[in-house]
C-alpha positions in Angstrom: 39.0 5.3 23.3 42.6 5.6 24.3 44.8 3.6 21.9 48.5 2.9 21.9 50.3 5.6 19.9 54.0 6.3 19.6 55.5 9.8 19.7 56.8 10.6 16.3 60.3 11.8 15.9 59.4 15.4 15.3 57.5 15.6 18.6 60.1 13.7 20.6 63.3 15.1 19.1 62.0 18.7 18.6 64.4 21.1 17.0 68.2 20.7 17.0 69.6 21.8 20.4 66.4 21.0 22.4 68.4 19.3 25.1 70.2 22.6 26.0 67.3 25.0 25.9 66.3 27.0 29.0 63.5 24.7 30.1 65.7 21.6 29.8 68.5 23.3 31.8 66.0 24.0 34.6 64.9 20.4 34.4 68.5 19.2 34.9 68.8 21.3 38.1 65.5 19.9 39.4 66.6 16.4 38.7 69.9 17.0 40.5 68.0 18.1 43.7 65.9 14.9 43.5 68.9 12.7 42.7 70.5 13.8 46.0 67.8 11.7 47.8 69.3 8.5 46.4 72.7 9.3 48.1 71.2 9.0 51.6 71.1 5.2 51.6 74.5 4.9 49.9 76.0 7.1 52.6 74.5 5.0 55.3 75.7 1.6 54.1 79.3 2.9 53.4 79.3 4.8 56.7 78.4 1.7 58.7 81.0 -0.2 56.8 83.6 2.4 57.9 82.4 2.6 61.5 83.0 -1.2 61.9 86.6 -0.6 61.1 87.0 2.2 63.6 88.3 1.1 67.0 86.8 4.2 68.6 83.3 3.2 67.4 83.5 -0.5 68.3 85.0 0.3 71.8 82.4 3.0 72.5 79.6 0.5 71.8 81.4 -2.3 73.6 82.5 -4.4 70.7 79.0 -5.5 69.2 78.5 -9.2 68.7 77.5 -10.4 65.2 73.8 -10.4 66.2 74.1 -6.9 67.7 76.0 -5.7 64.7 73.3 -7.1 62.5 70.6 -5.3 64.5 72.5 -2.0 64.4 72.4 -2.2 60.6 69.1 -3.9 60.1 67.0 -1.5 62.3 67.1 1.1 59.5 65.3 -1.3 57.2 62.8 -2.0 60.0 62.1 1.8 60.0 61.8 1.8 56.3 59.3 -1.1 56.3 57.2 0.6 58.9 57.1 3.9 56.9 55.9 2.2 53.8 52.3 2.1 55.2 52.4 5.9 55.3 54.7 6.8 52.5 52.4 6.2 49.6 49.5 8.0 51.3 51.7 11.1 51.8 52.9 10.9 48.2 49.4 10.6 46.8 47.5 12.9 49.1 49.9 15.7 49.9 51.9 15.7 46.7 55.4 14.6 45.9 57.2 17.7 47.2 55.5 17.7 50.6 56.3 14.0 51.1 59.9 14.7 50.3 60.0 17.5 52.9 58.4 15.4 55.6 60.7 12.5 55.0 63.8 14.7 54.9 62.9 16.4 58.2 62.5 13.0 59.9 65.9 11.9 58.6 67.5 15.1 60.0 65.9 14.3 63.4 67.3 10.8 63.2 70.8 12.0 62.2 70.8 14.4 65.2 70.0 11.6 67.6 72.5 9.2 66.0 75.3 11.8 66.1 74.7 12.5 69.8 74.2 8.8 70.8 75.6 7.8 74.1 74.2 4.2 74.2 73.5 1.4 71.8 69.7 1.9 72.4 69.9 5.5 71.4 71.9 4.7 68.3 69.4 2.0 67.3 66.4 4.3 67.8 68.1 7.0 65.7 68.7 4.6 62.9 65.1 3.5 63.0 64.0 7.2 62.4 66.6 7.6 59.5 65.1 4.5 57.8 61.5 5.8 58.4 62.2 9.2 56.9 64.3 7.8 54.0 61.4 5.5 53.0 59.0 8.4 52.8 61.3 10.7 50.7 62.5 7.6 48.8 58.9 6.9 47.7 58.2 10.4 46.5 61.5 11.5 44.9 61.8 8.8 42.2 58.1 9.2 41.4 58.5 13.0 41.0 61.7 12.7 38.9 60.0 10.2 36.4 56.9 12.4 36.2 58.8 15.6 35.3 61.5 14.0 33.1 61.6 14.5 29.3 60.3 11.4 27.6 63.6 11.0 25.7 65.7 11.2 28.8 63.4 9.4 31.3 65.3 6.1 31.4 68.7 7.8 31.7 67.7 10.3 34.4 65.9 7.7 36.5 68.8 5.4 36.0 71.2 8.1 37.3 68.8 8.6 40.3 69.4 5.1 41.7 73.1 5.0 40.6 73.7 8.0 42.7 73.5 5.7 45.7 77.3 5.5 45.2 77.7 9.3 45.4 76.7 9.0 49.1 78.8 5.9 49.4 81.9 7.6 48.1 81.5 10.6 50.5 81.0 8.2 53.5 83.9 5.9 52.6 86.4 8.7 52.3 85.0 10.7 55.3 85.4 7.7 57.6 88.9 7.1 56.2 89.8 10.8 57.0 88.3 10.6 60.5 90.1 7.3 61.2 93.1 9.4 62.4 91.0 11.2 65.0 91.8 9.3 68.3 88.4 9.9 70.0 84.7 9.5 69.5 84.5 12.4 67.0 86.1 9.9 64.5 82.6 8.4 64.2 80.4 11.3 65.2 81.6 13.5 62.3 80.6 11.0 59.6 77.3 10.6 61.4 76.6 14.4 61.3 77.5 14.6 57.6 74.8 12.0 56.9 72.3 14.8 57.2 73.8 16.8 54.4 71.6 15.3 51.7 68.4 15.7 53.5 69.3 19.3 54.4 69.8 20.1 50.6 66.3 18.8 49.9 64.8 20.8 52.7 66.4 23.9 51.4 65.5 23.4 47.7 62.5 21.2 47.4 60.0 24.0 47.1 61.9 25.6 44.2 61.0 22.5 42.2 57.6 22.2 40.4 55.0 19.7 41.5 54.3 16.6 39.4 52.0 17.5 36.4 50.4 14.1 36.7 49.6 14.8 40.4 48.3 18.3 39.7 46.0 17.0 36.9 44.7 14.3 39.3 43.8 17.3 41.6 41.9 19.1 38.9 44.7 21.7 38.5 45.1 21.3 34.7 46.2 24.8 33.8 49.0 24.7 36.3 50.1 21.3 35.1 50.1 22.4 31.4 52.3 25.4 32.3 54.8 23.2 34.1 54.9 20.8 31.1 55.5 23.8 28.9 58.2 25.2 31.0 60.0 21.9 31.3 59.5 20.3 27.9 58.5 23.1 25.6 60.7 26.0 26.6 57.7 27.8 27.9 55.4 27.2 24.9 52.1 25.4 26.0 51.3 24.9 22.3 54.5 22.9 21.7 53.6 19.6 19.9 55.3 17.4 22.6 53.7 19.3 25.4 50.2 19.0 24.0 50.8 15.3 23.3 51.9 14.7 26.9 49.1 16.8 28.4 46.3 15.2 26.4 47.6 11.7 27.2 48.0 12.4 30.9 44.5 13.9 31.1 42.9 11.0 29.3 44.8 8.5 31.3 44.0 9.9 34.7 40.3 10.4 33.7 40.0 6.7 32.8 41.9 5.6 35.9 39.9 7.8 38.3 36.7 6.6 36.7 37.2 3.1 37.8 40.0 2.8 40.4 39.4 3.0 44.1 43.2 3.0 44.6 43.3 0.1 47.1 46.2 -2.3 47.5 44.2 -4.9 45.6 44.8 -2.8 42.5 48.3 -4.2 42.5 47.0 -7.6 41.7 43.8 -6.8 39.7 44.1 -8.0 36.1 42.1 -8.9 33.1 43.0 -12.6 33.1 42.9 -13.8 36.7 44.5 -17.2 35.9 47.4 -15.7 34.0 50.5 -13.7 35.2 49.4 -10.6 33.2 48.4 -7.0 33.9 48.9 -5.7 37.3 49.9 -9.1 38.7 52.8 -9.2 36.4 53.7 -5.6 37.2 53.7 -6.4 40.9 55.7 -9.6 40.4 58.4 -7.7 38.5 58.4 -4.8 41.1 59.0 -7.3 43.9 61.6 -9.3 41.9 63.6 -6.2 40.9 63.5 -4.8 44.5 64.5 -8.1 46.1 67.1 -9.1 43.5 68.8 -5.7 43.6 69.7 -6.3 47.3 70.0 -10.0 47.5 72.5 -10.9 44.9 75.6 -11.0 47.1 76.2 -7.2 46.9 75.0 -6.8 50.5 78.0 -8.7 51.7 80.4 -6.0 50.6 78.0 -3.0 51.0 77.6 -3.5 54.7 80.3 -6.1 55.8 83.4 -5.5 53.7 85.4 -5.6 56.9 84.4 -9.3 57.6 84.7 -10.3 53.9 88.3 -9.0 53.7 89.2 -10.5 57.0 88.0 -13.9 55.6 90.7 -13.8 52.9 93.5 -12.5 55.1 93.3 -8.8 54.4 93.4 -7.3 57.9 95.2 -4.0 57.6 92.8 -1.2 58.5 94.1 1.4 56.1 94.1 -1.2 53.2 90.4 -2.0 54.0 89.5 1.7 53.9 91.3 2.3 50.6 89.7 -0.8 49.0 86.3 0.4 50.1 86.8 4.0 49.0 88.2 3.1 45.6 85.4 0.5 45.0 82.7 3.2 45.6 84.3 5.5 43.1 84.5 2.6 40.6 80.9 1.8 41.3 79.7 5.3 40.7 81.3 5.5 37.2 80.1 1.9 36.3 76.5 2.8 37.4 76.5 6.0 35.4 77.8 4.1 32.4 74.9 1.7 32.9 72.5 4.7 33.0 74.0 5.8 29.6 73.4 2.3 28.2 69.7 2.1 29.2 68.3 3.9 26.2 70.9 2.5 23.8 70.9 -1.2 24.8 67.5 -1.6 26.4 66.3 -2.7 29.8 66.0 -6.5 29.3 69.4 -7.0 27.5 71.1 -5.1 30.3 69.5 -7.2 33.0 70.5 -10.4 31.1 74.1 -9.3 30.5 74.5 -8.1 34.1 73.0 -11.1 35.8 75.0 -13.6 33.7 78.2 -11.7 34.5 77.4 -11.6 38.2 76.8 -15.3 38.3 80.1 -16.2 36.6 82.2 -13.7 38.7 80.5 -14.6 42.0 81.2 -18.3 41.4 84.9 -17.4 40.8 84.8 -15.1 43.9 83.5 -18.1 45.9 86.3 -20.4 44.7 89.0 -17.9 45.5 87.5 -17.4 49.0 87.7 -21.2 49.5 91.3 -21.3 48.5 92.2 -18.3 50.7 90.6 -20.0 53.7 92.4 -23.3 53.0 95.9 -21.7 53.1 95.1 -19.5 56.0 95.1 -16.3 54.0 98.9 -16.4 53.5 98.7 -16.3 49.7 98.6 -12.6 48.8 98.0 -13.5 45.1 94.7 -15.1 45.9 93.8 -12.1 48.0 94.6 -9.7 45.2 92.6 -11.9 42.7 89.6 -11.9 45.1 89.6 -8.1 45.4 89.8 -7.9 41.5 86.8 -10.1 41.1 84.9 -8.0 43.6 85.4 -5.1 41.2 84.4 -7.2 38.2 81.3 -8.5 39.9 80.3 -4.9 40.8 80.8 -3.7 37.2 78.2 -6.2 36.0 75.9 -5.4 39.0 76.3 -1.6 38.4 75.4 -1.5 34.7 71.9 -2.8 35.3 70.8 -3.4 38.9 72.0 0.0 40.1 70.4 2.2 37.5 67.3 0.1 36.9 66.2 -0.8 40.5 64.1 2.4 40.5 63.8 3.2 36.8 62.3 -0.2 35.8 59.5 -0.4 38.4 58.5 3.2 38.1 58.2 2.8 34.3 55.9 -0.2 34.3 53.5 1.2 37.0 50.5 3.2 35.7 49.6 6.4 37.6 46.8 4.9 39.6 49.0 2.4 41.4 52.4 4.1 40.9 52.8 5.3 44.5 51.6 2.0 46.0 53.8 0.1 43.5 56.8 2.1 44.6 55.9 1.4 48.2 55.8 -2.3 47.3 59.2 -2.0 45.6 60.6 -0.3 48.8 59.1 -3.1 50.9 61.0 -5.7 48.8 64.2 -3.7 49.0 64.0 -3.2 52.7 63.1 -6.9 53.3 66.1 -8.0 51.4 68.3 -5.3 53.2 67.0 -6.5 56.6 68.0 -10.0 55.8 71.4 -8.8 54.5 72.0 -6.6 57.5 71.0 -9.1 60.2 71.8 -12.5 58.8 75.0 -11.9 56.8 77.3 -11.2 59.8 76.0 -14.2 61.7 76.3 -16.6 58.7 79.8 -15.3 57.8 80.9 -16.0 61.4 79.3 -19.4 61.4 80.3 -21.0 58.0 82.6 -18.5 56.4 83.1 -18.7 52.6 80.5 -21.6 52.3 77.8 -18.9 52.8 78.8 -17.6 49.3 77.4 -20.7 47.7 73.9 -19.7 48.8 74.2 -16.6 46.6 75.7 -18.5 43.7 72.6 -20.7 43.6 70.3 -17.7 44.1 71.8 -15.6 41.3 71.3 -18.5 39.0 67.6 -18.4 40.0 67.5 -14.7 39.2 68.9 -15.3 35.8 66.1 -17.7 35.0 63.5 -15.2 36.2 65.0 -12.4 34.2 65.1 -14.5 31.0 61.5 -15.7 31.2 59.6 -12.8 32.8 61.4 -9.5 32.3 60.0 -7.4 29.4 61.5 -4.6 27.4 60.0 -1.2 28.1 62.0 1.2 25.9 60.2 3.2 23.2 57.0 3.9 25.1 55.7 6.8 27.1 54.6 6.0 30.7 50.9 5.8 29.6 51.7 3.6 26.5 53.6 1.0 28.6 50.2 -0.5 29.5 50.1 -2.0 26.1 53.1 -4.2 26.9 51.2 -5.7 29.8 47.6 -5.7 28.8 47.7 -6.2 25.1 47.5 -4.2 21.9 43.9 -3.2 22.2 43.8 -2.5 25.9 42.7 0.7 27.6 44.8 2.0 30.5 44.7 -0.9 32.9 41.4 -1.8 31.2 39.9 0.9 33.3 37.2 1.9 30.9 36.0 -1.7 30.8 36.1 -1.9 34.5 34.2 1.4 34.8 31.4 0.0 32.6 31.2 -3.2 34.6 31.1 -1.3 37.9 28.5 1.1 36.5 26.3 -1.9 35.5 26.6 -3.3 39.0 25.8 0.1 40.5 28.8 -0.1 42.8 30.4 3.1 41.7 29.0 6.6 41.8 29.3 9.0 38.8 32.8 10.5 38.6 31.4 14.0 39.3 30.1 12.8 42.7 33.1 10.8 43.8 35.3 12.0 46.6 38.7 13.0 45.3 41.3 10.3 46.0 
């Protein structure tokens, strides 16, 4: 029976200098290639922010109305939502690397069409494809990075993955600032072309990365998986204590899961205690909550519509807007990386609590300043400066938890058998919130101005209550051991062995050896 067991310090720490050994240095490079995937969405949001400030773009597309502008932004999320029905299947059936390649190629196709657009319809269609491809690669890349990461660095590396959203955002913000001085349509076509850079990097390098050991073991390729674990975590030694521990645990975990799981969407809500919010139901609730909260906490106002937000407080100079947006993205990147560094030192739950409390306080002040700026017609430059300052303070709190943990937290709490589907559910929550942000925010800002901020003040308070009562700490566990946090001290992996016996008695499951490979 598989019981909860912690890695001892000798296995986890290994000898002094383990973090700079050859295998680990390779792992850092592999992680860097995968982290590039996170920059795609960051680039898109910041680019669309910049394009709205460019007169050449707005005039080329005939000054889009608030609803049209919302659609131009939101259509990418529609593509992302549609792709989720295929993303998990590609990730599970074809492997993590193949799914990343397919998604990246679709993004490149979309970028080509977007860059050559000569009508609003073509631009919208291209952005749909970008969203579709990004959702596929975005399902596989974080799954692969968490499955090849060293246990001691898993939280930090996966935190850096999502934080690198701002890497793309910085490049886009300063690219659009640079092309602002080009007096023709190339001022917006050049930033659009550069959006394909990140996907091109992945197309070139993805097959230099190893496949997920967990996926290989699920495909009966145990020797290959063991060698990859040895190369990455044991400096090439398959008998390394940590490597052997990880290998045995993964094999046992997957054996139990494959013995009882049919891998349907219902696995996301199957649990031991059907009347309680435990097991997979709690996992799914947390996955949706993190995905939705990460995008619907007021951050979407600045991420996609900083032009309108700054207009509302009397900052109308185009160059000033570009500089504020560009500096904010650099600040965000460092704050998010700082949050990634804090993950293993402070813990997940404390970071969520600190961040959400800070966001609530600063957003409330932000709202008050916006109300004052509106009442005096935006003539008070001091209020405008204070407003911008609190945008930065708000983002500091957001960045230390919600940026690094939006991916890291869900992928940690999901067991192998539902990880790909769970990440698809996470992406669905993210894209649903982004769709709302992209489509509704410009309309609401036009209609009621600063009063719309009050909605987010109330909502962030709700988030704080949910975080306090439902979010659990996950540090100190391997991926397979995290099941104990959700299913109890004596539980098997997802109670799969118990489920397997029950299904065997009901004669509804064939022997493992006769089952078709999932």
